[in-house]
N, C-alpha and C positions, 0 to 999 in steps of 0.2 A: 471295714478296714481296721487293722490292728492298731491300737493306740501306743505311741512311743513312751518309754519309761520317762518319769519326771527327771531323773538324774541325767539321762542322756540329753534331754532338752536344755538343762542348765549348762551342761558341758559345751553344747553347741553355741549357746549365747556368750559364754565366757571366751570361747575361741574367736567368735566374731568381734567381740569387744577388743580382744588382744590384737587381732589383725587390723582393725580400724585404728587402734592407737599407734601401731607401728607405721601404718600408712600416713597418719597425721604427722608423726615425728619426722618421717622421711620427707614429707612435703615441706615442713617447717625448715628442716636443715637445707633443703634445696632452695627454698625461698631466701633464707638468710645468706646462703652462699651467692645466690644470684644478685641479691641486693648489694652485698659486699663487692662483688666484681663490678657491678654498675657504678658503685661509689668510687672505686679506684679508677675506673675508666674515665668517669667524669672529672675527677680530681686531676688526672694526668692531662686530659684535654684542656682543662681550665688553666693549669700551670703553663702548658704549651702556648695557649692563646695569650696569656698574660705576658709571657716572655716575648712572643712575637710583637705584641703591642708595645712593650717596653723598648725592644730593639728598633721597632719602627719609629717610635718617638725620638729615641736617641739619634738615629740616622737623620731624621728630619731636622732635629735641633742642630746637629753637627753641620748639615748642609746649609742651614740658615746662617749659622755662625761663620762658616767659611765664606758665604756670600757677603756677609757684613764686613768681614775682614778684608775681602778682596776690594770692596768699594772703599773701605777706609784707607787701605794701603795705596790705592790708586790716586788718592788725593794728597800726594806727597808734595810739600812745599818745594819751591825751586832753590837749589843750592849751587854755589859757584863750583864747589869741588864734589867729585863723585863720591869720595870717601865720606863726606858729611851726610850725603843722602843715604848711603848704606848704613851709617851709624844711626841715623834717624829712624830708618825702618827697623833696624835691630832693636832699638830702644822701645819702639812701639810694640813689637812682638813680645819682648820681655815683660812689658807692662801688662799686656793682655794675659799672658800666662800667669803672672802674679795675681791679677784680678780674678781669674778663673780659680786658682788655688785658694784664694781668700774666700770666694763664695762657697766653694766646696767645704772648706773648714767651718764656715759659719753654719752650714746645714748639718754638721755633725754635732753630737753632744760634746760639751766642753770637757776635755780630758784633764784639765788642771786639778779639779777636785779629786778625781780618781787617782791621779799620780801622787797627790799630797797624802791621801788616805793610805795608799800602798806604801809610801815611804815611812809613814808613822808606824804601820804594822811591822815593817822590817826593823825599825828601831826598837820597838817593843820586843820583838823576837831576839834581836841582838843583845839586849839587856836582860833577857829572860825575865821580863817584868811580869808576865802572866803567872809563872810559877811562884815568883816572889810574893805576889798579891795573894795567891791561893794559900801559901804557907802562912802568911800574916793573918789572913782571915780565919784559917783553921777550921774548927768544928762547926762554926756558924754557917758554913756552906751547905749544911743539911737543910737549911731553910731555902725554899725556891726563890723567894724574893731577894734574899741576900746573895744568893748565887748569881742571879741576874745582874745585880748591882756590881758584884765583884768582877763580872766580865766587862763592864763598862769603865771600871776604875782606871785601868792602865792608860786608855786613850785620853782621859781627863788629866791624868798626871803629866803626860807628855805635853799637853796643851798649856801647861803653866808658863811656858816661854813661847815666843813667836816661832813660826815655822823655820825662818832663817837661822834664828839662834839655836834651835834644837838641832838643825842640820850641822851647824858649825861645831857645837859642843860634841855631838856624837862622832863626827869625823876625827876630832882630836882625841876623844876617848879611845877610839879604835887603835890609835898609835900606841897608847899605853897597854891596851888589851893584847895586841899582837906581840909587843915586847915581852910582857910578863908571862904569856902563855908559852913562848919559845924557851923560857927558862924553867918551865915546869911548874909554875905557880898560877894562882887564880887572880883575876882582876877585880871581881866583885864578890864579897867585899875585899878591898885591897888592904894590904899591910902597909902602915905608914912608912916603915923603914924601906920597904920595896919601892914605894913611890919616891922617897928621897934618893934612892939609888938610881931610879930612872931619870930623875931630874939631873943627877950628877952625870949620867950618860949623855944627856942632851947638852950639858955645858961642855963636855969633852968634845962633842961634835960641833961646837961653835954655833949652836942655834941662837937665834935672836931672842931678846927678852919677850918680844911680842908672842913668838911661837911658844915659848916655855910657859908664859902666863896663860895662854889659851889652852894648852894641854892640861895645866893644873885646874883651870876652871871647868874644863870638860870632865875631868875625874870627879871634881866636887859636885857637879850637876848630876852625874850618873848615880853617885852614892845617895844624893839627896832624893832623887826620884824613886829609887829603889828602897828607901827607908833605912839605909846603912849609915854607920858612923863615918863622918867625913875624915879620911886619912890625910887630907891636905892641910888640916889645922895643926898638924904636928910641928913642933918648933924646928925640926930638921928642914921640912919643906918650906916653911916661912923664911928661914934664913937663906936657903938656897935661892929663893925668888929674889931676895935683896942682892945676892951675889950676882945673879944674871943681869940685874940693872946696873950694877957698878962696873961690870966688865963689858958692858955693851959698847959697840963702836960709836964713833962720834955721830950724834944725831944731826941730820940736815937742818939748816936754819929755816925759819919760817919765811914765807914769801912776803915781800914788801906790800904794804897796803896801797891801794889806788887812791889818789887824791882827787878832791873835787875839781881842782884846776885842770887836771888832765881830762876829765869828762866834759867840762865846759868847752875846752879847746877842741875836743873830738866832735862834739855836737855842732860847734860853730863851723867846722870844716865841711860837714855834711848838711848844713842848714837847708839847702835847697835841693838835696838829693832825694830822688824817689825810687832808687834801686831797692828792690825787695830784700836782697841779701844784706845790704848796709842797714836798712831799717830793722831787720830781724836782729842783727848783732847789737845795734844800739839799744833796742828794747830790752834784750837780755841783760846788757851791761847796766843800764839805768835801774831796772827792776831789782837786779841782784844787789846793787849798791845801796839803793834807798830802802830795800826790804830786808837787808842782811840775809839774803837767800843763799842757801847751799845749792850746788848745781843739781843735786838730786831733787830738790824741791822745785826749782824752776823748770827742770826738764819734764817733770811729771805733771805740770800744770795743764789742765784741759781748758778749752774755751769756756765751758760752763762754770769753771771755777773763778771766773773774773766777773765782778759786778761793777759796772761803771756808774758812779754817782756824779751829780753835778760838780762837786768839789773834791772828790777823792775816789780812789780805787779800793775795792775790797777783794783780796785774794784768799781763796779758801785752800789752805794747805791740808790736803787729805792725809798725808803721812809725812812724818819727820823723824829725824834721827833720835831726838829726845822724846818723841811721843810713843812710848812703849805700848800703850793700850789702844793706839790708833783712834783717838778721840777726835782728831782733827783740830785745826786752829784757823782763825781768821786774822789776816794781816791787812792793816789799812795804810795806804800810801797817799799822801796829800798831793793835790794839784799845785804846781809851783809856777812862779812867774819867770823863772830862769829859762835860758835856752835849753838847758839839760833837764827838762821836765819829763819825768817818766810817764805821767798821765798823757801828755800830748804825744810822746814818742810811741806809746803803745797804740793809741788811736790811729796814728799815721801808718803804723805797721799793719793794723787790722784792716784799714781801708785798702792798702796796697795788696794785701793777701786775700781780700774778700772773705774775712773771717766772720762767722756767725757765732756770737757769744752764747747761744743756746745749744751749740753742738757739743758732743762729748769727745771730739777729736783733740789731739794734743795741740796746745797753743803754738809751740815752737817745733816745727818739723823740718826735715831736710828739703833742699830746693833742687830744681833742675833748670838748666838753661837750654834754649834752642833759638839761635840767632839773637834777636832782641827780646825774646820772651823769657821771663824768669817767674816761676811759680812754685808753690809748695807741692810736694809729691802727693798724689791722691791716696796712697796707702797711709793708714793711720799709724805712723811710726815716729817715735820721739827722737829728738836730736841726740846723737851719741856724744859721750864725754870728749873723745879725742877730736872729733870734728868741731865741737863747740870751743874747745881750748885753742885749736888751731886758728879759728876765725877771730876769737876775741883777743888773743895775744897779738895777732897781726894788726888789729885795730889799735891796740894800746901802743904798739911800736911806732905807729904813725905820729904819736904825740910824745915820743922820746922815751918810752918804757923799754927796759931791758928784758928780753924774753926769758932770761935765766933767773931774774929776780921777781918775776910776777907770774901768777897763776890764776885760775878761776876763783880760788878762795881769797885772792887779794881784793876782790870786790866786796865780799862780806866783811873782811878785816878793815877795808877802807871806810865802809859805811859806819862801822862801830867806832873807829878812831875819830871820824868827823863828828859823830854824835857826842862822844865823851869830851872832845875838845871844845864843843859848843856849850858845854855845861849842862847837858841833859842829864837828869837824875839816873843813877844806876838802875833803879828798879824799873824805870820806864823803858830804857833801851835794852835792858836784859829781857823784858817781856816782849819787846818788838823783835828781838833776834831769836826768841824761843830757846834761850839758854835755861837750863835747870840747875846750874851750879855756878861757882865762881870761875869756871873755865872761860867765861867771857873776858876776864881781865887779860888773858894771854892774847886776845885779838887786838887789843888797843896798844898802839905805839905812841908813847908820850913824846911830845915835842921837846926839843932842847930847851926852849924857853921855860916850859913848865918844870923840867927837871932842875934847871938852874935856880928856879924860884924857891926851891926847898932850902938851899943854903943861903940865899939872899934874904930870907925871912927870919934868920936867926938873931938879928939885932946885934951883930958883932961890930 
């Protein structure tokens, strides 16, 4: 048999190797495609199965909830009037919907932080603070570490004031920004003469001194944050601010302070009353009077903010008007032997409302009535200003107070007046009322006897 040439044998081997390689590649591609199709099919089946399970669970939960509601609504108390029964059922359904909405909101991430962050980013963008910082930093941005710090700088500059203050200043600054841009000028940095002309425009529009000063402070804040020279320190602007105060309309007089005699008479009238609404109103009145509390402070009190000691109460004031850095404060109120004792009244209210002092719920919440039942609403909602004012002024009118002469701040003013008249040192009751300046003096109404004592002591 003739022997094949060596070259021909090598060529056949290379051809076989090439064919085998192509076959292997084709098999690999087919395997990968098959695996991919299987993976997609399994994922689709899994998603469908998960959806079916979720829908089934939702339907099951809905059917259970419907059954519970049906049982609940079937146990309606007997009412004399059909309309009362319908109103009772309606209130129950509204309460159920609110509870469902609350539970759903609780299961979602808290949007407050996101909203605050977004608002701050909008303010930074509105002030063009990013570009201002980059321009100020300049050539040093070539360093990666400094560039990273420069990106964080604007958000920290905005945080130099509280969120509410920043929001207020920025909204007032936008009024200046819109005005001056319509005139073809720039707002940052602002020209002091342009700011003075803008204040003149506000005076011509009969704006109140409060609005004008807020706008000026907003312009001052924006320039300070952006590192510009303050145009509101110009003498023109300073004098125009004084002009706005002199030409201001007549300021409403302060509300009269509540007296101790009025509160004793009110507590004597309801000495044996156990109505929850009355006890809530009296507890608010006595705590506000003895603690010199602003309504914002008393309405934000939570049950866990109250510490009941054998001889006194401790109220933790988490935030206050004069507490700019939110450090909090602790207020002590003594147990008294009088019928108008805030210690005893708070305990009466807590017992009637079944309050747990370890709870984080608001201490004073709205109430609801049904026949002879009076309870706090289950929703953790603090008492509104308008409703509190309505209730408390109604109580004070029962002991002869004029609703036009008294307000919620009359309780704070009345407590301060009583303390000053009793000879308590200024430093002590100023600390008790959380005043940071001599503004406390405006809350004290001197008696005619004390005012006459000045001229009587002149030894004439």
